[in-house]
C-alpha positions in Angstrom: 107.7 97.1 126.5 104.6 98.4 124.8 103.0 97.5 121.6 103.9 100.7 119.9 107.5 100.1 121.3 107.7 96.7 119.7 105.8 98.0 116.5 108.3 100.8 116.1 111.4 98.7 116.8 110.3 96.0 114.1 109.8 98.8 111.5 113.4 100.2 112.3 114.8 96.6 112.3 113.3 95.9 108.9 114.4 98.9 107.3 118.0 98.9 108.9 118.4 95.3 108.2 119.8 94.8 111.8 118.7 92.9 114.9 120.2 95.4 117.4 117.9 98.4 117.9 118.3 100.3 120.9 116.6 103.4 122.3 119.7 105.6 122.1 120.7 104.7 118.8 120.9 107.1 116.2 118.9 106.7 113.1 121.6 107.9 110.8 124.8 107.5 112.5 124.3 104.3 114.2 121.7 102.5 111.9 122.9 104.3 108.8 119.2 105.1 107.6 119.5 107.6 104.9 116.6 109.9 103.9 114.8 107.3 101.9 115.2 104.8 104.6 113.7 107.2 107.0 110.7 107.7 104.8 110.3 104.1 104.5 110.6 103.9 108.3 108.0 106.4 108.9 105.6 104.7 106.4 106.0 101.3 108.1 105.3 102.7 111.4 102.2 104.9 110.1 100.6 101.7 108.3 101.4 99.3 111.4 100.0 101.6 113.7 97.2 103.4 111.7 98.5 106.8 112.4 99.8 109.7 110.7 103.1 111.4 111.2 104.1 114.8 109.3 107.3 115.0 107.6 108.3 117.7 109.7 107.4 116.0 112.9 109.6 112.8 111.6 112.5 115.1 110.7 112.9 116.0 114.4 113.4 112.3 115.2 117.1 111.5 115.8 116.9 108.3 117.7 114.9 105.1 118.2 113.7 106.4 121.5 112.5 109.6 119.8 110.6 107.5 117.3 108.9 105.5 120.0 108.0 108.6 121.8 106.6 110.1 118.8 104.6 107.1 117.7 103.3 106.7 121.0 102.0 110.4 121.2 100.1 109.9 118.0 98.5 106.7 119.2 97.5 108.5 122.4 95.9 111.3 120.2 93.9 108.6 118.5 92.5 107.4 121.9 91.2 110.8 122.9 
């Protein structure tokens, strides 16, 4: 696991109030995150990693794995 991976999982765990967070889990159907929870999750990821994620970009995130890949791409943009 990467640092980004761990950070994203921790943010999702905190917002979803669960310990089990796997890449293929859907944020809405598996983790019961509503629109407000998704905003909280995005903000926690942004603050933890020092990145910015557009609302439209995060709207495309369906699974934990999607969130991890998006965050990794944003962190990669900071490094270039």
